[in-house]
C-alpha positions as CSV (number, residue, x, y, z in Angstrom):
1,X,-0.4,0.0,-0.1
2,X,3.0,2.3,0.3
3,X,4.2,2.6,-3.2
4,X,0.4,3.1,-4.5
5,X,0.1,6.3,-1.7
6,X,3.5,7.6,-3.2
7,X,2.8,7.0,-6.4
8,X,-0.8,9.4,-5.5
9,X,1.3,11.8,-3.7
10,X,3.8,11.9,-5.8
11,X,1.2,13.2,-8.8
12,X,-0.5,15.5,-6.7
13,X,2.7,16.9,-5.6
14,X,4.2,17.4,-9.4
15,X,1.3,18.6,-10.7
16,X,1.3,21.1,-7.9
17,X,5.0,22.0,-8.6
18,X,3.6,22.3,-12.1
19,X,1.2,24.8,-11.6
20,X,4.1,26.9,-9.8
21,X,6.3,26.5,-12.4
22,X,4.8,26.5,-15.6
23,X,6.6,26.9,-18.5
24,X,7.3,25.0,-22.2
25,X,10.7,22.8,-21.5
26,X,8.6,20.8,-18.0
27,X,7.9,17.2,-18.6
28,X,4.2,16.7,-19.5
29,X,1.8,14.1,-19.1
30,X,0.3,12.0,-16.2
31,X,3.4,9.4,-16.2
32,X,5.9,12.4,-16.0
33,X,4.2,14.3,-14.1
34,X,3.8,11.1,-11.6
35,X,7.8,10.6,-11.6
36,X,8.3,14.2,-11.4
37,X,6.4,13.9,-8.5
38,X,7.8,10.5,-6.8
39,X,11.3,12.1,-7.4
40,X,10.5,15.4,-5.5
41,X,9.9,13.3,-2.8
42,X,12.2,11.8,-2.8
43,X,14.4,14.5,-3.0
44,X,12.5,16.0,-0.2
45,X,12.9,13.1,2.3
46,X,16.4,13.3,1.8
47,X,16.8,16.4,2.0
48,X,14.5,16.4,5.5
49,X,16.5,13.7,6.5
50,X,20.3,15.3,6.3
51,X,18.7,18.7,7.8
52,X,17.3,17.1,11.0
53,X,13.7,18.0,9.7
54,X,12.1,14.1,9.2
55,X,13.3,11.0,11.6
56,X,15.7,8.1,9.9
57,X,12.5,6.0,8.3
58,X,10.3,9.4,8.0
59,X,8.7,10.6,4.2
60,X,7.7,14.0,3.2
61,X,4.4,14.8,2.9
62,X,2.4,16.1,0.3
63,X,4.1,19.9,0.9
64,X,7.8,18.4,1.1
65,X,7.3,16.6,-2.1
66,X,6.0,19.7,-3.9
67,X,8.6,21.4,-3.0
68,X,11.3,18.5,-4.1
69,X,9.2,18.7,-7.4
70,X,9.6,22.8,-7.8
71,X,13.0,21.7,-7.1
72,X,13.7,18.6,-9.5
73,X,12.0,21.1,-11.9
74,X,14.0,23.7,-12.0
75,X,16.8,21.6,-11.8
76,X,14.8,20.0,-15.6
77,X,14.4,23.7,-16.7
78,X,18.2,24.6,-15.7
79,X,19.6,21.6,-17.4
80,X,17.1,21.3,-20.9
81,X,17.8,25.2,-21.1
82,X,21.2,24.5,-21.8
83,X,21.1,22.0,-24.0
């Protein structure tokens, strides 16, 4: 059940990130939005655990995942502009 919630939260975080940072170079579609959100959730969990915001084994919530997805989206936009 955990992976299903990760996908649901990841998708919602990806949608939130796309609303916050709209642009032409963003990934689009259901699959890419979900992947963006899931990667954002992992980034937020890693950063949160590194900074002591989350304990070991605790994952980021929807807001943390959305912030992580925004970070991933900003990196995606920066890398796609350079190519």
